[in-house]
N, CA, C, O and the ligand as a Tripos MOL2 file, in Angstrom:
@<TRIPOS>MOLECULE
protein
  305   303    77     0     0
PROTEIN
NO_CHARGES

@<TRIPOS>ATOM
      1 N          35.4410   42.2280   37.7800 N.3       1 MET1
      2 CA         34.3300   41.2760   37.8500 C.3       1 MET1
      3 C          34.8330   39.9420   38.4000 C.2       1 MET1
      4 O          35.7150   39.3090   37.8210 O.2       1 MET1
      5 N          34.2580   39.5300   39.5230 N.am      2 VAL2
      6 CA         34.6810   38.2720   40.1300 C.3       2 VAL2
      7 C          33.5310   37.2810   40.0790 C.2       2 VAL2
      8 O          32.3770   37.6370   40.3210 O.2       2 VAL2
      9 N          33.8520   36.0450   39.7660 N.am      3 ALA3
     10 CA         32.8360   35.0010   39.6860 C.3       3 ALA3
     11 C          33.2320   33.8470   40.5950 C.2       3 ALA3
     12 O          34.3030   33.8450   41.2030 O.2       3 ALA3
     13 N          32.3500   32.8800   40.6700 N.am      4 GLN4
     14 CA         32.6210   31.6830   41.4730 C.3       4 GLN4
     15 C          32.4200   30.4450   40.6290 C.2       4 GLN4
     16 O          31.5120   30.3780   39.8000 O.2       4 GLN4
     17 N          33.2690   29.4770   40.8480 N.am      5 CYS5
     18 CA         33.0680   28.1810   40.2020 C.3       5 CYS5
     19 C          31.7550   27.5930   40.7410 C.2       5 CYS5
     20 O          31.5440   27.5450   41.9520 O.2       5 CYS5
     21 N          30.8820   27.1500   39.8370 N.am      6 VAL6
     22 CA         29.5790   26.6370   40.2770 C.3       6 VAL6
     23 C          29.7080   25.3060   41.0200 C.2       6 VAL6
     24 O          28.7720   24.8810   41.6990 O.2       6 VAL6
     25 N          30.8440   24.6580   40.8950 N.am      7 VAL7
     26 CA         31.0250   23.3640   41.5560 C.3       7 VAL7
     27 C          31.7060   23.5110   42.9160 C.2       7 VAL7
     28 O          31.1970   23.0230   43.9250 O.2       7 VAL7
     29 N          32.8440   24.1750   42.9400 N.am      8 CYS8
     30 CA         33.6170   24.2210   44.1940 C.3       8 CYS8
     31 C          33.6060   25.5990   44.8600 C.2       8 CYS8
     32 O          34.1980   25.7910   45.9220 O.2       8 CYS8
     33 N          32.9220   26.5570   44.2160 N.am      9 GLN9
     34 CA         32.7910   27.9050   44.7780 C.3       9 GLN9
     35 C          34.1170   28.6530   44.9370 C.2       9 GLN9
     36 O          34.1860   29.6460   45.6620 O.2       9 GLN9
     37 N          35.1400   28.1910   44.2810 N.am     10 SER10
     38 CA         36.3720   28.9640   44.3600 C.3      10 SER10
     39 C          36.2620   30.1970   43.4610 C.2      10 SER10
     40 O          35.5150   30.2030   42.4820 O.2      10 SER10
     41 N          37.0060   31.2200   43.8060 N.am     11 THR11
     42 CA         36.9140   32.4820   43.0760 C.3      11 THR11
     43 C          37.6200   32.3760   41.7310 C.2      11 THR11
     44 O          38.7590   31.9170   41.6410 O.2      11 THR11
     45 N          36.9240   32.8060   40.6960 N.am     12 ILE12
     46 CA         37.4950   32.7750   39.3460 C.3      12 ILE12
     47 C          37.2640   34.1290   38.6900 C.2      12 ILE12
     48 O          36.4540   34.9220   39.1700 O.2      12 ILE12
     49 N          37.9610   34.3940   37.6100 N.am     13 GLU13
     50 CA         37.8380   35.7030   36.9620 C.3      13 GLU13
     51 C          36.5380   35.8390   36.1860 C.2      13 GLU13
     52 O          35.8770   36.8760   36.2320 O.2      13 GLU13
     53 N          36.1820   34.7790   35.4740 N.am     14 LYS14
     54 CA         34.9520   34.8300   34.6870 C.3      14 LYS14
     55 C          34.4550   33.4230   34.3970 C.2      14 LYS14
     56 O          35.1510   32.4380   34.6450 O.2      14 LYS14
     57 N          33.2360   33.3470   33.8670 N.am     15 GLY15
     58 CA         32.6880   32.0540   33.4910 C.3      15 GLY15
     59 C          32.0410   31.3450   34.6630 C.2      15 GLY15
     60 O          31.7490   31.9550   35.6920 O.2      15 GLY15
     61 N          31.8190   30.0420   34.4980 N.am     16 ASP16
     62 CA         31.1010   29.2530   35.5050 C.3      16 ASP16
     63 C          31.9890   28.2560   36.2330 C.2      16 ASP16
     64 O          31.6370   27.7770   37.3110 O.2      16 ASP16
     65 N          33.1480   27.9410   35.6430 N.am     17 TYR17
     66 CA         33.9800   26.8810   36.2220 C.3      17 TYR17
     67 C          35.4060   27.3600   36.4280 C.2      17 TYR17
     68 O          35.9240   28.1580   35.6470 O.2      17 TYR17
     69 N          36.0360   26.8660   37.4870 N.am     18 CYS18
     70 CA         37.4600   27.1160   37.6780 C.3      18 CYS18
     71 C          38.2280   26.2900   36.6390 C.2      18 CYS18
     72 O          37.6370   25.4890   35.9160 O.2      18 CYS18
     73 N          39.5300   26.4900   36.5740 N.am     19 ASP19
     74 CA         40.3230   25.7840   35.5620 C.3      19 ASP19
     75 C          40.1750   24.2720   35.6660 C.2      19 ASP19
     76 O          39.9660   23.5830   34.6670 O.2      19 ASP19
     77 N          40.2850   23.7710   36.8860 N.am     20 ALA20
     78 CA         40.2280   22.3240   37.0950 C.3      20 ALA20
     79 C          38.8720   21.7630   36.6610 C.2      20 ALA20
     80 O          38.8090   20.7410   35.9780 O.2      20 ALA20
     81 N          37.8070   22.4240   37.0530 N.am     21 HIS21
     82 CA         36.4840   21.9160   36.7130 C.3      21 HIS21
     83 C          36.1310   22.1700   35.2570 C.2      21 HIS21
     84 O          35.3260   21.4450   34.6720 O.2      21 HIS21
     85 N          36.7270   23.1900   34.6790 N.am     22 SER22
     86 CA         36.5330   23.4410   33.2530 C.3      22 SER22
     87 C          37.1530   22.3130   32.4210 C.2      22 SER22
     88 O          36.5500   21.8340   31.4610 O.2      22 SER22
     89 N          38.3580   21.9010   32.8000 N.am     23 ILE23
     90 CA         39.0250   20.7810   32.1260 C.3      23 ILE23
     91 C          38.2410   19.4930   32.3520 C.2      23 ILE23
     92 O          38.0440   18.6950   31.4360 O.2      23 ILE23
     93 N          37.7970   19.3120   33.5980 N.am     24 ALA24
     94 CA         37.0280   18.1110   33.9320 C.3      24 ALA24
     95 C          35.7430   18.0350   33.1130 C.2      24 ALA24
     96 O          35.3450   16.9540   32.6800 O.2      24 ALA24
     97 N          35.0980   19.1700   32.9000 N.am     25 LYS25
     98 CA         33.8590   19.2060   32.1260 C.3      25 LYS25
     99 C          34.1310   18.8140   30.6680 C.2      25 LYS25
    100 O          33.3550   18.0790   30.0570 O.2      25 LYS25
    101 N          35.2330   19.3110   30.1290 N.am     26 LYS26
    102 CA         35.5900   18.9490   28.7540 C.3      26 LYS26
    103 C          35.8370   17.4490   28.6420 C.2      26 LYS26
    104 O          35.3900   16.8050   27.6920 O.2      26 LYS26
    105 N          36.5490   16.9030   29.6160 N.am     27 ASN27
    106 CA         36.8120   15.4620   29.6200 C.3      27 ASN27
    107 C          35.5120   14.6660   29.7150 C.2      27 ASN27
    108 O          35.3450   13.6340   29.0650 O.2      27 ASN27
    109 N          34.6080   15.1660   30.5330 N.am     28 LEU28
    110 CA         33.3120   14.5250   30.7160 C.3      28 LEU28
    111 C          32.5440   14.4960   29.3940 C.2      28 LEU28
    112 O          31.9410   13.4830   29.0370 O.2      28 LEU28
    113 N          32.5720   15.6040   28.6820 N.am     29 GLU29
    114 CA         31.8650   15.6970   27.4050 C.3      29 GLU29
    115 C          32.5110   14.8100   26.3510 C.2      29 GLU29
    116 O          31.8300   14.2060   25.5220 O.2      29 GLU29
    117 N          33.8390   14.7420   26.4010 N.am     30 LYS30
    118 CA         34.5720   13.9020   25.4570 C.3      30 LYS30
    119 C          34.2390   12.4250   25.7010 C.2      30 LYS30
    120 O          34.0110   11.6580   24.7650 O.2      30 LYS30
    121 N          34.2180   12.0530   26.9750 N.am     31 ARG31
    122 CA         33.9140   10.6800   27.3500 C.3      31 ARG31
    123 C          32.4790   10.3110   26.9570 C.2      31 ARG31
    124 O          32.1970    9.1680   26.5970 O.2      31 ARG31
    125 N          31.5920   11.2860   27.0300 N.am     32 PHE32
    126 CA         30.1970   11.0420   26.6640 C.3      32 PHE32
    127 C          30.0900   10.5840   25.2090 C.2      32 PHE32
    128 O          29.3260    9.6670   24.9060 O.2      32 PHE32
    129 N          30.8330   11.2010   24.3250 N.am     33 SER33
    130 CA         30.7460   10.7820   22.9250 C.3      33 SER33
    131 C          31.2930    9.3710   22.7230 C.2      33 SER33
    132 O          30.8200    8.6410   21.8520 O.2      33 SER33
    133 N          32.2810    8.9870   23.5190 N.am     34 ASP34
    134 CA         32.7590    7.5950   23.4830 C.3      34 ASP34
    135 C          31.6760    6.6420   23.9770 C.2      34 ASP34
    136 O          31.4350    5.5860   23.3920 O.2      34 ASP34
    137 N          31.0400    7.0360   25.0520 N.am     35 TRP35
    138 CA         29.9900    6.2060   25.6520 C.3      35 TRP35
    139 C          28.8060    6.0590   24.7120 C.2      35 TRP35
    140 O          28.1870    4.9980   24.6350 O.2      35 TRP35
    141 N          28.5000    7.1240   24.0030 N.am     36 GLN36
    142 CA         27.3720    7.0690   23.0680 C.3      36 GLN36
    143 C          27.6120    6.0400   21.9750 C.2      36 GLN36
    144 O          26.6770    5.4150   21.4760 O.2      36 GLN36
    145 N          28.8850    5.8720   21.6100 N.am     37 LYS37
    146 CA         29.2190    4.8510   20.6130 C.3      37 LYS37
    147 C          29.0840    3.4610   21.2190 C.2      37 LYS37
    148 O          28.6320    2.5220   20.5640 O.2      37 LYS37
    149 N          29.4830    3.3480   22.4750 N.am     38 ALA38
    150 CA         29.4560    2.0390   23.1390 C.3      38 ALA38
    151 C          28.0420    1.6180   23.5500 C.2      38 ALA38
    152 O          27.6550    0.4610   23.3870 O.2      38 ALA38
    153 N          27.2820    2.5710   24.0840 N.am     39 TYR39
    154 CA         25.9130    2.2760   24.5110 C.3      39 TYR39
    155 C          24.9730    3.0250   23.5800 C.2      39 TYR39
    156 O          25.0620    4.2460   23.4430 O.2      39 TYR39
    157 N          24.0910    2.3010   22.9540 N.am     40 ASN40
    158 CA         23.1590    2.9470   22.0390 C.3      40 ASN40
    159 C          22.1890    3.8650   22.7660 C.2      40 ASN40
    160 O          21.6950    3.5460   23.8470 O.2      40 ASN40
    161 N          21.9290    5.0050   22.1540 N.am     41 LYS41
    162 CA         20.8930    5.9350   22.6370 C.3      41 LYS41
    163 C          21.0790    6.3620   24.0820 C.2      41 LYS41
    164 O          20.0980    6.5660   24.7980 O.2      41 LYS41
    165 N          22.2790    6.4940   24.5050 N.am     42 LEU42
    166 CA         22.5170    7.0220   25.8500 C.3      42 LEU42
    167 C          22.3340    8.5370   25.8110 C.2      42 LEU42
    168 O          22.9600    9.2340   25.0130 O.2      42 LEU42
    169 N          21.4740    9.0230   26.6780 N.am     43 THR43
    170 CA         21.2910   10.4780   26.7160 C.3      43 THR43
    171 C          22.2830   11.0980   27.6920 C.2      43 THR43
    172 O          22.8640   10.4230   28.5410 O.2      43 THR43
    173 N          22.4510   12.3810   27.5430 N.am     44 TRP44
    174 CA         23.3690   13.1310   28.4090 C.3      44 TRP44
    175 C          22.9560   12.9750   29.8790 C.2      44 TRP44
    176 O          23.7990   12.8380   30.7650 O.2      44 TRP44
    177 N          21.6500   12.9990   30.1110 N.am     45 LYS45
    178 CA         21.1480   12.8780   31.4660 C.3      45 LYS45
    179 C          21.3960   11.4730   32.0520 C.2      45 LYS45
    180 O          21.7720   11.3320   33.2150 O.2      45 LYS45
    181 N          21.1800   10.4570   31.2350 N.am     46 GLU46
    182 CA         21.4500    9.0840   31.6780 C.3      46 GLU46
    183 C          22.9310    8.9070   32.0010 C.2      46 GLU46
    184 O          23.3200    8.2550   32.9700 O.2      46 GLU46
    185 N          23.7160    9.5090   31.1550 N.am     47 TYR47
    186 CA         25.1640    9.4610   31.3500 C.3      47 TYR47
    187 C          25.5590   10.1110   32.6770 C.2      47 TYR47
    188 O          26.3390    9.5520   33.4480 O.2      47 TYR47
    189 N          25.0080   11.2980   32.9290 N.am     48 LEU48
    190 CA         25.2900   11.9860   34.1910 C.3      48 LEU48
    191 C          24.8070   11.1710   35.3840 C.2      48 LEU48
    192 O          25.4610   11.1050   36.4240 O.2      48 LEU48
    193 N          23.6480   10.5580   35.2030 N.am     49 ASN49
    194 CA         23.0910    9.7330   36.2650 C.3      49 ASN49
    195 C          24.0180    8.5630   36.6030 C.2      49 ASN49
    196 O          24.2210    8.2330   37.7720 O.2      49 ASN49
    197 N          24.5680    7.9550   35.5790 N.am     50 ARG50
    198 CA         25.5120    6.8510   35.8060 C.3      50 ARG50
    199 C          26.7470    7.3170   36.5360 C.2      50 ARG50
    200 O          27.2470    6.6470   37.4400 O.2      50 ARG50
    201 N          27.2330    8.4730   36.1320 N.am     51 MET51
    202 CA         28.4050    9.0530   36.7950 C.3      51 MET51
    203 C          28.1050    9.2790   38.2710 C.2      51 MET51
    204 O          28.9440    9.0950   39.1530 O.2      51 MET51
    205 N          26.8610    9.6870   38.4840 N.am     52 ASN52
    206 CA         26.3820    9.9970   39.8150 C.3      52 ASN52
    207 C          26.2840    8.7510   40.7020 C.2      52 ASN52
    208 O          26.6270    8.7840   41.8830 O.2      52 ASN52
    209 N          25.8140    7.6680   40.1110 N.am     53 GLU53
    210 CA         25.4830    6.4880   40.9080 C.3      53 GLU53
    211 C          26.5980    5.4570   40.9900 C.2      53 GLU53
    212 O          26.7320    4.7530   41.9910 O.2      53 GLU53
    213 N          27.3920    5.3740   39.9390 N.am     54 ASP54
    214 CA         28.4050    4.3320   39.9000 C.3      54 ASP54
    215 C          29.7540    4.8770   40.3570 C.2      54 ASP54
    216 O          30.4280    5.6070   39.6300 O.2      54 ASP54
    217 N          30.1270    4.5100   41.5640 N.am     55 ALA55
    218 CA         31.3650    5.0270   42.1370 C.3      55 ALA55
    219 C          32.6080    4.4040   41.5000 C.2      55 ALA55
    220 O          33.7260    4.8680   41.7210 O.2      55 ALA55
    221 N          32.4030    3.3540   40.7120 N.am     56 ASP56
    222 CA         33.5510    2.6370   40.1550 C.3      56 ASP56
    223 C          34.0390    3.1820   38.8130 C.2      56 ASP56
    224 O          35.0720    2.7490   38.3010 O.2      56 ASP56
    225 N          33.3040    4.1180   38.2540 N.am     57 ILE57
    226 CA         33.7330    4.6650   36.9680 C.3      57 ILE57
    227 C          34.9910    5.5130   37.1730 C.2      57 ILE57
    228 O          34.9670    6.4830   37.9310 O.2      57 ILE57
    229 N          36.0700    5.1590   36.5120 N.am     58 PRO58
    230 CA         37.3350    5.8680   36.7380 C.3      58 PRO58
    231 C          37.3870    7.1940   35.9900 C.2      58 PRO58
    232 O          38.1380    7.3530   35.0280 O.2      58 PRO58
    233 N          36.5990    8.1150   36.4350 N.am     59 VAL59
    234 CA         36.4790    9.3770   35.7050 C.3      59 VAL59
    235 C          37.2150   10.5080   36.4220 C.2      59 VAL59
    236 O          37.4400   11.5740   35.8480 O.2      59 VAL59
    237 N          37.5810   10.2740   37.6610 N.am     60 GLY60
    238 CA         38.2840   11.3160   38.4100 C.3      60 GLY60
    239 C          37.3260   12.1320   39.2570 C.2      60 GLY60
    240 O          36.1680   12.3360   38.8930 O.2      60 GLY60
    241 N          37.8220   12.5890   40.3800 N.am     61 GLU61
    242 CA         36.9930   13.3280   41.3330 C.3      61 GLU61
    243 C          36.3760   14.5840   40.7270 C.2      61 GLU61
    244 O          35.1870   14.8500   40.9020 O.2      61 GLU61
    245 N          37.1880   15.3450   40.0200 N.am     62 TRP62
    246 CA         36.7080   16.6180   39.4820 C.3      62 TRP62
    247 C          35.5910   16.4070   38.4740 C.2      62 TRP62
    248 O          34.5650   17.0870   38.5090 O.2      62 TRP62
    249 N          35.8050   15.4610   37.5800 N.am     63 ALA63
    250 CA         34.7880   15.1970   36.5590 C.3      63 ALA63
    251 C          33.4950   14.7270   37.2150 C.2      63 ALA63
    252 O          32.3950   15.0850   36.7930 O.2      63 ALA63
    253 N          33.6530   13.9330   38.2360 N.am     64 LYS64
    254 CA         32.4800   13.4270   38.9380 C.3      64 LYS64
    255 C          31.7200   14.5710   39.6330 C.2      64 LYS64
    256 O          30.4890   14.6010   39.6230 O.2      64 LYS64
    257 N          32.4450   15.4810   40.2150 N.am     65 GLU65
    258 CA         31.8050   16.6420   40.8410 C.3      65 GLU65
    259 C          31.0240   17.4600   39.8150 C.2      65 GLU65
    260 O          29.9220   17.9370   40.0870 O.2      65 GLU65
    261 N          31.6130   17.6110   38.6440 N.am     66 VAL66
    262 CA         30.9180   18.3380   37.5750 C.3      66 VAL66
    263 C          29.6590   17.5780   37.1560 C.2      66 VAL66
    264 O          28.6000   18.1760   36.9650 O.2      66 VAL66
    265 N          29.7830   16.2660   37.0170 N.am     67 ALA67
    266 CA         28.6410   15.4390   36.6190 C.3      67 ALA67
    267 C          27.5050   15.5550   37.6280 C.2      67 ALA67
    268 O          26.3420   15.6880   37.2470 O.2      67 ALA67
    269 N          27.8370   15.5050   38.9000 N.am     68 ILE68
    270 CA         26.8180   15.6030   39.9410 C.3      68 ILE68
    271 C          26.1520   16.9810   39.8960 C.2      68 ILE68
    272 O          24.9340   17.1070   40.0220 O.2      68 ILE68
    273 N          26.9700   17.9870   39.7170 N.am     69 HIS69
    274 CA         26.4200   19.3410   39.6210 C.3      69 HIS69
    275 C          25.4420   19.4560   38.4460 C.2      69 HIS69
    276 O          24.3310   19.9630   38.6030 O.2      69 HIS69
    277 N          25.8580   18.9890   37.2840 N.am     70 LEU70
    278 CA         25.0170   19.0960   36.0940 C.3      70 LEU70
    279 C          23.7560   18.2560   36.2190 C.2      70 LEU70
    280 O          22.6860   18.6390   35.7470 O.2      70 LEU70
    281 N          23.9040   17.1060   36.8620 N.am     71 PHE71
    282 CA         22.7420   16.2390   37.0330 C.3      71 PHE71
    283 C          21.7210   16.8960   37.9550 C.2      71 PHE71
    284 O          20.5280   16.9120   37.6510 O.2      71 PHE71
    285 N          22.1800   17.4310   39.0650 N.am     72 ASN72
    286 CA         21.2630   18.1180   39.9880 C.3      72 ASN72
    287 C          20.5810   19.2980   39.3150 C.2      72 ASN72
    288 O          19.4010   19.5700   39.5350 O.2      72 ASN72
    289 N          21.3470   19.9810   38.4980 N.am     73 GLN73
    290 CA         20.8280   21.1370   37.7800 C.3      73 GLN73
    291 C          19.7260   20.7150   36.7960 C.2      73 GLN73
    292 O          18.7320   21.4190   36.6190 O.2      73 GLN73
    293 N          19.9210   19.5630   36.1680 N.am     74 SER74
    294 CA         18.9680   19.1120   35.1580 C.3      74 SER74
    295 C          17.6530   18.6790   35.7700 C.2      74 SER74
    296 O          16.6510   18.5550   35.0660 O.2      74 SER74
    297 N          17.6430   18.4460   37.0840 N.am     75 LYS75
    298 CA         16.4120   18.0190   37.7540 C.3      75 LYS75
    299 C          15.5090   19.2000   38.0740 C.2      75 LYS75
    300 O          14.3050   19.0470   38.2800 O.2      75 LYS75
    301 N          16.1260   20.3980   38.1110 N.am     76 LYS76
    302 CA         15.3510   21.5780   38.5160 C.3      76 LYS76
    303 C          14.3470   21.9750   37.4470 C.2      76 LYS76
    304 O          13.6110   22.9460   37.6220 O.2      76 LYS76
    305 ZN         35.8180   24.3960   40.6150 Zn       77 ZN77
@<TRIPOS>BOND
     1     1     2 1
     2     2     3 1
     3     3     4 2
     4     3     5 am
     5     5     6 1
     6     6     7 1
     7     7     8 2
     8     7     9 am
     9     9    10 1
    10    10    11 1
    11    11    12 2
    12    11    13 am
    13    13    14 1
    14    14    15 1
    15    15    16 2
    16    15    17 am
    17    17    18 1
    18    18    19 1
    19    19    20 2
    20    19    21 am
    21    21    22 1
    22    22    23 1
    23    23    24 2
    24    23    25 am
    25    25    26 1
    26    26    27 1
    27    27    28 2
    28    27    29 am
    29    29    30 1
    30    30    31 1
    31    31    32 2
    32    31    33 am
    33    33    34 1
    34    34    35 1
    35    35    36 2
    36    35    37 am
    37    37    38 1
    38    38    39 1
    39    39    40 2
    40    39    41 am
    41    41    42 1
    42    42    43 1
    43    43    44 2
    44    43    45 am
    45    45    46 1
    46    46    47 1
    47    47    48 2
    48    47    49 am
    49    49    50 1
    50    50    51 1
    51    51    52 2
    52    51    53 am
    53    53    54 1
    54    54    55 1
    55    55    56 2
    56    55    57 am
    57    57    58 1
    58    58    59 1
    59    59    60 2
    60    59    61 am
    61    61    62 1
    62    62    63 1
    63    63    64 2
    64    63    65 am
    65    65    66 1
    66    66    67 1
    67    67    68 2
    68    67    69 am
    69    69    70 1
    70    70    71 1
    71    71    72 2
    72    71    73 am
    73    73    74 1
    74    74    75 1
    75    75    76 2
    76    75    77 am
    77    77    78 1
    78    78    79 1
    79    79    80 2
    80    79    81 am
    81    81    82 1
    82    82    83 1
    83    83    84 2
    84    83    85 am
    85    85    86 1
    86    86    87 1
    87    87    88 2
    88    87    89 am
    89    89    90 1
    90    90    91 1
    91    91    92 2
    92    91    93 am
    93    93    94 1
    94    94    95 1
    95    95    96 2
    96    95    97 am
    97    97    98 1
    98    98    99 1
    99    99   100 2
   100    99   101 am
   101   101   102 1
   102   102   103 1
   103   103   104 2
   104   103   105 am
   105   105   106 1
   106   106   107 1
   107   107   108 2
   108   107   109 am
   109   109   110 1
   110   110   111 1
   111   111   112 2
   112   111   113 am
   113   113   114 1
   114   114   115 1
   115   115   116 2
   116   115   117 am
   117   117   118 1
   118   118   119 1
   119   119   120 2
   120   119   121 am
   121   121   122 1
   122   122   123 1
   123   123   124 2
   124   123   125 am
   125   125   126 1
   126   126   127 1
   127   127   128 2
   128   127   129 am
   129   129   130 1
   130   130   131 1
   131   131   132 2
   132   131   133 am
   133   133   134 1
   134   134   135 1
   135   135   136 2
   136   135   137 am
   137   137   138 1
   138   138   139 1
   139   139   140 2
   140   139   141 am
   141   141   142 1
   142   142   143 1
   143   143   144 2
   144   143   145 am
   145   145   146 1
   146   146   147 1
   147   147   148 2
   148   147   149 am
   149   149   150 1
   150   150   151 1
   151   151   152 2
   152   151   153 am
   153   153   154 1
   154   154   155 1
   155   155   156 2
   156   155   157 am
   157   157   158 1
   158   158   159 1
   159   159   160 2
   160   159   161 am
   161   161   162 1
   162   162   163 1
   163   163   164 2
   164   163   165 am
   165   165   166 1
   166   166   167 1
   167   167   168 2
   168   167   169 am
   169   169   170 1
   170   170   171 1
   171   171   172 2
   172   171   173 am
   173   173   174 1
   174   174   175 1
   175   175   176 2
   176   175   177 am
   177   177   178 1
   178   178   179 1
   179   179   180 2
   180   179   181 am
   181   181   182 1
   182   182   183 1
   183   183   184 2
   184   183   185 am
   185   185   186 1
   186   186   187 1
   187   187   188 2
   188   187   189 am
   189   189   190 1
   190   190   191 1
   191   191   192 2
   192   191   193 am
   193   193   194 1
   194   194   195 1
   195   195   196 2
   196   195   197 am
   197   197   198 1
   198   198   199 1
   199   199   200 2
   200   199   201 am
   201   201   202 1
   202   202   203 1
   203   203   204 2
   204   203   205 am
   205   205   206 1
   206   206   207 1
   207   207   208 2
   208   207   209 am
   209   209   210 1
   210   210   211 1
   211   211   212 2
   212   211   213 am
   213   213   214 1
   214   214   215 1
   215   215   216 2
   216   215   217 am
   217   217   218 1
   218   218   219 1
   219   219   220 2
   220   219   221 am
   221   221   222 1
   222   222   223 1
   223   223   224 2
   224   223   225 am
   225   225   226 1
   226   226   227 1
   227   227   228 2
   228   227   229 am
   229   229   230 1
   230   230   231 1
   231   231   232 2
   232   231   233 am
   233   233   234 1
   234   234   235 1
   235   235   236 2
   236   235   237 am
   237   237   238 1
   238   238   239 1
   239   239   240 2
   240   239   241 am
   241   241   242 1
   242   242   243 1
   243   243   244 2
   244   243   245 am
   245   245   246 1
   246   246   247 1
   247   247   248 2
   248   247   249 am
   249   249   250 1
   250   250   251 1
   251   251   252 2
   252   251   253 am
   253   253   254 1
   254   254   255 1
   255   255   256 2
   256   255   257 am
   257   257   258 1
   258   258   259 1
   259   259   260 2
   260   259   261 am
   261   261   262 1
   262   262   263 1
   263   263   264 2
   264   263   265 am
   265   265   266 1
   266   266   267 1
   267   267   268 2
   268   267   269 am
   269   269   270 1
   270   270   271 1
   271   271   272 2
   272   271   273 am
   273   273   274 1
   274   274   275 1
   275   275   276 2
   276   275   277 am
   277   277   278 1
   278   278   279 1
   279   279   280 2
   280   279   281 am
   281   281   282 1
   282   282   283 1
   283   283   284 2
   284   283   285 am
   285   285   286 1
   286   286   287 1
   287   287   288 2
   288   287   289 am
   289   289   290 1
   290   290   291 1
   291   291   292 2
   292   291   293 am
   293   293   294 1
   294   294   295 1
   295   295   296 2
   296   295   297 am
   297   297   298 1
   298   298   299 1
   299   299   300 2
   300   299   301 am
   301   301   302 1
   302   302   303 1
   303   303   304 2
@<TRIPOS>SUBSTRUCTURE
     1 MET1         2 RESIDUE 1 A MET
     2 VAL2         6 RESIDUE 1 A VAL
     3 ALA3        10 RESIDUE 1 A ALA
     4 GLN4        14 RESIDUE 1 A GLN
     5 CYS5        18 RESIDUE 1 A CYS
     6 VAL6        22 RESIDUE 1 A VAL
     7 VAL7        26 RESIDUE 1 A VAL
     8 CYS8        30 RESIDUE 1 A CYS
     9 GLN9        34 RESIDUE 1 A GLN
    10 SER10       38 RESIDUE 1 A SER
    11 THR11       42 RESIDUE 1 A THR
    12 ILE12       46 RESIDUE 1 A ILE
    13 GLU13       50 RESIDUE 1 A GLU
    14 LYS14       54 RESIDUE 1 A LYS
    15 GLY15       58 RESIDUE 1 A GLY
    16 ASP16       62 RESIDUE 1 A ASP
    17 TYR17       66 RESIDUE 1 A TYR
    18 CYS18       70 RESIDUE 1 A CYS
    19 ASP19       74 RESIDUE 1 A ASP
    20 ALA20       78 RESIDUE 1 A ALA
    21 HIS21       82 RESIDUE 1 A HIS
    22 SER22       86 RESIDUE 1 A SER
    23 ILE23       90 RESIDUE 1 A ILE
    24 ALA24       94 RESIDUE 1 A ALA
    25 LYS25       98 RESIDUE 1 A LYS
    26 LYS26      102 RESIDUE 1 A LYS
    27 ASN27      106 RESIDUE 1 A ASN
    28 LEU28      110 RESIDUE 1 A LEU
    29 GLU29      114 RESIDUE 1 A GLU
    30 LYS30      118 RESIDUE 1 A LYS
    31 ARG31      122 RESIDUE 1 A ARG
    32 PHE32      126 RESIDUE 1 A PHE
    33 SER33      130 RESIDUE 1 A SER
    34 ASP34      134 RESIDUE 1 A ASP
    35 TRP35      138 RESIDUE 1 A TRP
    36 GLN36      142 RESIDUE 1 A GLN
    37 LYS37      146 RESIDUE 1 A LYS
    38 ALA38      150 RESIDUE 1 A ALA
    39 TYR39      154 RESIDUE 1 A TYR
    40 ASN40      158 RESIDUE 1 A ASN
    41 LYS41      162 RESIDUE 1 A LYS
    42 LEU42      166 RESIDUE 1 A LEU
    43 THR43      170 RESIDUE 1 A THR
    44 TRP44      174 RESIDUE 1 A TRP
    45 LYS45      178 RESIDUE 1 A LYS
    46 GLU46      182 RESIDUE 1 A GLU
    47 TYR47      186 RESIDUE 1 A TYR
    48 LEU48      190 RESIDUE 1 A LEU
    49 ASN49      194 RESIDUE 1 A ASN
    50 ARG50      198 RESIDUE 1 A ARG
    51 MET51      202 RESIDUE 1 A MET
    52 ASN52      206 RESIDUE 1 A ASN
    53 GLU53      210 RESIDUE 1 A GLU
    54 ASP54      214 RESIDUE 1 A ASP
    55 ALA55      218 RESIDUE 1 A ALA
    56 ASP56      222 RESIDUE 1 A ASP
    57 ILE57      226 RESIDUE 1 A ILE
    58 PRO58      230 RESIDUE 1 A PRO
    59 VAL59      234 RESIDUE 1 A VAL
    60 GLY60      238 RESIDUE 1 A GLY
    61 GLU61      242 RESIDUE 1 A GLU
    62 TRP62      246 RESIDUE 1 A TRP
    63 ALA63      250 RESIDUE 1 A ALA
    64 LYS64      254 RESIDUE 1 A LYS
    65 GLU65      258 RESIDUE 1 A GLU
    66 VAL66      262 RESIDUE 1 A VAL
    67 ALA67      266 RESIDUE 1 A ALA
    68 ILE68      270 RESIDUE 1 A ILE
    69 HIS69      274 RESIDUE 1 A HIS
    70 LEU70      278 RESIDUE 1 A LEU
    71 PHE71      282 RESIDUE 1 A PHE
    72 ASN72      286 RESIDUE 1 A ASN
    73 GLN73      290 RESIDUE 1 A GLN
    74 SER74      294 RESIDUE 1 A SER
    75 LYS75      298 RESIDUE 1 A LYS
    76 LYS76      302 RESIDUE 1 A LYS
    77 ZN77       305 GROUP 0 **** ****
């Protein structure tokens, strides 16, 4: 069974994300809980939107790619 990373389309054995994007997604989720403490009532979608729009957030390319993917997905 062969799958593809939903972000970069690289071939993976299973799941939705390659190793790099899987780690990036975890970091993104971890950072979200920090942000929720800093900004009151920040929703996951607002958070993704910020990641999407603010190029200055030092989150890393991979995490940003995951954020953009998830944000686009949430609009559907
Ligand atoms: Zn990937």
